C-alpha positions, 0 to 999 in steps of 0.5 A: 412445596415444589422446589423450582430449579434454575438449571444453571436459565437489570441492567448491564454494562458499557461495551468497549469496542474490541480490536479485530483479531486475526484467525486463531487455529483451534484444535479438538479436545477430548476429555479423559473417560475412565473405562473401568467405571459404571457411569451413572446417567444424567436424568435418563441421559448418558455420557456425551461424545465430546467431539460433538460438543467442542463448543461446550464451556464451563463458567467458573468463579476466578478463585475456584476449579468447579463450574457453577454454570455452563455455556457455549463458545460462539466465536470471536471471543464470546461465550453465551450463557444465562443471564441468571448465572452471572448477573450478580458477578463482576466480570473480574471474578469470572473465568470460563473454560472452553471445551471443558468436559470434565468437572474440576478437570482443567482439560480445556482452555481457561480464560479470564472474562474481560466484559459481561453483558446481561440483557437489559430486559432480563426479569428475575421474576419471570426469567424472561430474556435469560441471556448473557454474553461474556467477552473473553480476554483472548480467543481460545486455542481449543474447541470450536464455535457453535452455530446459533439459530435465527428466525424461530425454533420452528425452522429447526424443530417441530413439536415432538422432535428430539433436541439434545442438551448437555451439562455437568449438572446433577444426575438426579434431583438433589443427586450428585453432579456429573464428572463427565460431560453428559447429554440427554435427548428431549422433545421440543413442547409447544408453548400451549402444552407448556403453559398448561403446567401453571405457575411460572410455566404460564409466562413461557413463550416469545423468548423462551420455550419448553422441552421434555416428556410429560412423564418426566424421567429425562431432563437437564438438572441443577448445574446445567444452567447456561449450557446449550440445547441443540439440533442437528440439521443438515450436518450442522449442530445448531443451538436452539436455547440456553438452559434456564429453569424448571420445577425440580428435575425430570418431574412428571408434567414439569418441563425444562425451560430454555431461553430462545436463542432465535428470539434473542439473536438480534441482541446477541449479534448487536453485542458481538458487532460492537453496538453500545448497549443501553444501560438504564437503571430502574426497579423492574418489580417493586412491592409497596406497603398494603393500604386500606381499601378506599385510600390512594397510593402515591408512588414515584418511578425513577429511571437513571441512565447509567451508561455513557451515551444519551438516552431519549425516552418515548412512548411512555404510558401506564397500565393497571391490573388486578384490582387497581383503579386506572392510575393517574400521573401526578408528575412526569419528567421522563416523557420525551426527555433526553437523559445524559450519562447518570442523569435521572427522571421521575414519573409520579402516579397515584392509584387505588383499588376497586376491591380488596386484593392486589393492585398492580400498576406498570410504567411502560416505556421505550427509548429512541436508541432501541426497539425494546419495551421496558417495564417497571411494576409495582403492586400493593395489597388493598385491605378491606378495614371494614372486616372487624373482629367481634367485640372483644376489646381489641384495639383495631390497627389503623395504618398511619394512625395507630402507634403500636405497643410491644406485646399488645394485640391489635385487630386488622383485616379480620385477624389479630396480631401481636406487636413486637420489635417496636413497629411503626405507624405504617408497618401494617400487620401481616403474617411472617412480618418482623414486627407482628405475630399472628395470634388468637383474638383474645379478649385480654391482651397481654403486654410482653417485653420484647427480647432483642436477638442475642446471637453474637454477630461473629457466630451467625450462621450463614443463611440462604436467601429465601426465595419466592416459591415460583423461582428457586435458584439452584445453581451449583454451590460455588465459593463467591468472591468476598469483595462487595461492589465498589462503593457498596457497603458490606452489611454485617447483621448487628454491626453495620449502622446505615443511613437512608440511601446507603447502598449495601451488599448482603448475601450476594444482593444489594439493597437501598436503606430507607426508614432508618433500619437498625443494625438487626434489621436484615436486608430483604425484598419487600422490607419496610426498611430496604429496597432491592436494587441493581448492584453497581 
């Protein structure tokens, strides 16, 4: 399995208008560079000339000295970075170090973050719109702001032209981190060539671009996320992109992916100008339960105005892909609706499938206050229940009807499964499920007692979240703040009892409880008992 890195590459907050400050005199900062050490090179690069990177900024937790991401100072008290670096971190727990060229060095100006703004269309599945702005409590006294690209990347560089990326990330895949700021030159890659790499690379374009060599060898790497990739033009250094993600580091045919600053410039400028950003809460991607071919799936999309200003929804429509039949609207309180602060609306839909496979339905909508198109996606797997096991005496599982018994073997969609942990009638058998184990289609099912986990909650090892192989975060390890978001229950496996609708925090993510989860049901995306939600 290929490891996909976030190189250190949905909804956010209310903007408070900032007071206009007078100009601040800023001086250049030089990192202390040892002269008696042989410096390793960052995946084919070398030490950066810090006089050319006076805008480089480290992103840190407020209680640590080690940066977990990079960024760039863009003037007026704002730092530009990647959305995936900060989306789950409250501003109060974030610091930056402007003109910080040494890991753990403290040579730059360390400043508290006052406000955080994440692009409203940032997608954690595709990593599109991977951009965020951090408003600082004050302007820095060192460093210099960088100029941002506008229009398009092609106005500054052609395919094959070398552009330069810098960071304090790993010097090789799974290797150690740089002690001093490193840089490397990589060529700009066309979207067409980048898309040919397959997988998540097929989504690159519009708001992201690729750079790197077909043979690999030179690249940005883990820990560099959020940092700048630049080009020198007309005697001026211009930031073209933000380090976003990639498969491994410097692998052949696996390019680095960068958020496109020019394509995202309007949003960046709007935040800096004091425009009040919209804040809409909805589930961008949701996996529904499997369903039998021929059955109808009912689903309700919910949209909430989590900001302070009224939002008017327009241009609402549904689309289908995969094996989904054309969706039908069963109810709609959203279209042409104006939502006041904290007000919600709903769109009910039903759809089926034309054949076995994955059925996908999207709700697309716009609001009067923005030109952006918002999309909420749901998908569900259609199972052909007519695919039967030869006559073995095994009970077939019928979703919504069969009441499973622990230890009993059931047939479903051409496979056999053994029930465990008391599955419900809607918990369809599938590999990797908490409730089912794939087993041979034996003729004599054996009933076995369910053994409950015996791990003491206080001795439970910390488990990193399992992430789909298309997008695996590799932000450098940091000490995370322990405080859960206000109004959110901190979930402890084996201890915390919750009610349906409760919002809980678990391993840095937030979930809404449903279907009466037990204390041993670990929160995770796609679970029957939990729905992944945006942390308040």
